[in-house]
C-alpha positions as CSV (number, residue, x, y, z in Angstrom):
1,M,-39.8,-55.4,-37.5
2,K,-37.5,-52.9,-39.3
3,D,-37.8,-55.1,-42.4
4,L,-41.6,-54.8,-42.3
5,A,-41.4,-51.0,-42.1
6,K,-39.1,-51.1,-45.2
7,Q,-41.5,-53.4,-47.1
8,F,-44.4,-51.2,-46.2
9,G,-42.5,-48.1,-47.4
10,R,-41.7,-49.7,-50.7
11,K,-45.4,-50.6,-51.2
12,L,-46.5,-47.1,-50.3
13,R,-44.0,-45.6,-52.8
14,E,-45.1,-48.0,-55.5
15,V,-48.8,-47.2,-55.1
16,R,-48.1,-43.5,-54.8
17,K,-46.1,-43.5,-58.1
18,L,-48.8,-45.6,-59.8
19,K,-51.3,-43.0,-58.9
20,G,-49.0,-40.3,-60.2
21,M,-48.8,-38.5,-56.9
22,S,-45.8,-36.7,-55.5
23,Q,-44.7,-37.0,-51.9
24,D,-45.6,-33.4,-51.4
25,R,-49.2,-33.9,-52.7
26,L,-49.7,-37.1,-50.6
27,A,-48.4,-35.4,-47.5
28,L,-50.6,-32.3,-48.0
29,S,-53.7,-34.4,-48.7
30,A,-53.1,-36.8,-45.8
31,D,-52.1,-33.9,-43.4
32,I,-48.7,-35.4,-42.8
33,D,-45.3,-33.7,-43.0
34,R,-43.6,-34.3,-46.3
35,S,-40.4,-35.3,-44.6
36,Y,-42.3,-37.9,-42.6
37,V,-43.7,-39.4,-45.8
38,G,-40.2,-39.8,-47.0
39,R,-39.1,-41.4,-43.8
40,I,-42.1,-43.8,-44.1
41,E,-41.2,-44.7,-47.6
42,R,-37.6,-45.4,-46.6
43,G,-38.8,-47.6,-43.7
44,E,-37.2,-45.4,-41.0
45,V,-40.4,-45.1,-38.9
46,N,-43.3,-47.3,-37.8
47,I,-46.6,-45.6,-38.4
48,T,-49.9,-46.0,-36.7
49,L,-52.9,-47.8,-38.3
50,E,-54.7,-44.5,-38.3
51,K,-52.0,-43.1,-40.6
52,V,-52.1,-46.2,-42.8
53,Y,-55.9,-45.8,-43.3
54,Q,-55.4,-42.0,-43.9
55,L,-52.8,-42.8,-46.7
56,A,-55.0,-45.4,-48.3
57,K,-57.9,-43.0,-48.4
58,V,-55.9,-40.3,-50.0
59,L,-54.4,-42.8,-52.5
60,G,-57.9,-44.1,-53.3
61,C,-56.9,-47.7,-52.5
62,D,-57.8,-50.4,-50.1
63,I,-55.5,-50.7,-47.1
64,K,-54.5,-54.2,-48.1
65,D,-52.9,-52.7,-51.2
66,L,-50.3,-51.0,-49.0
67,L,-49.5,-54.0,-46.9
68,P,-46.5,-56.1,-47.8
């Protein structure tokens, strides 16, 4: 499962960068702590589906674009 969190984190970082968004801006827009966004991107935490949908909405993408 840890590998899945890392894969998700890599996809999130990839999409975020493609959208030209900083971690700070993503965190602020998604109402998530910036350090938590960093931990998600490094695959250190497992996040809820609610947070995944929140991130997808802020990034303006479909949730499937964030899944590994």
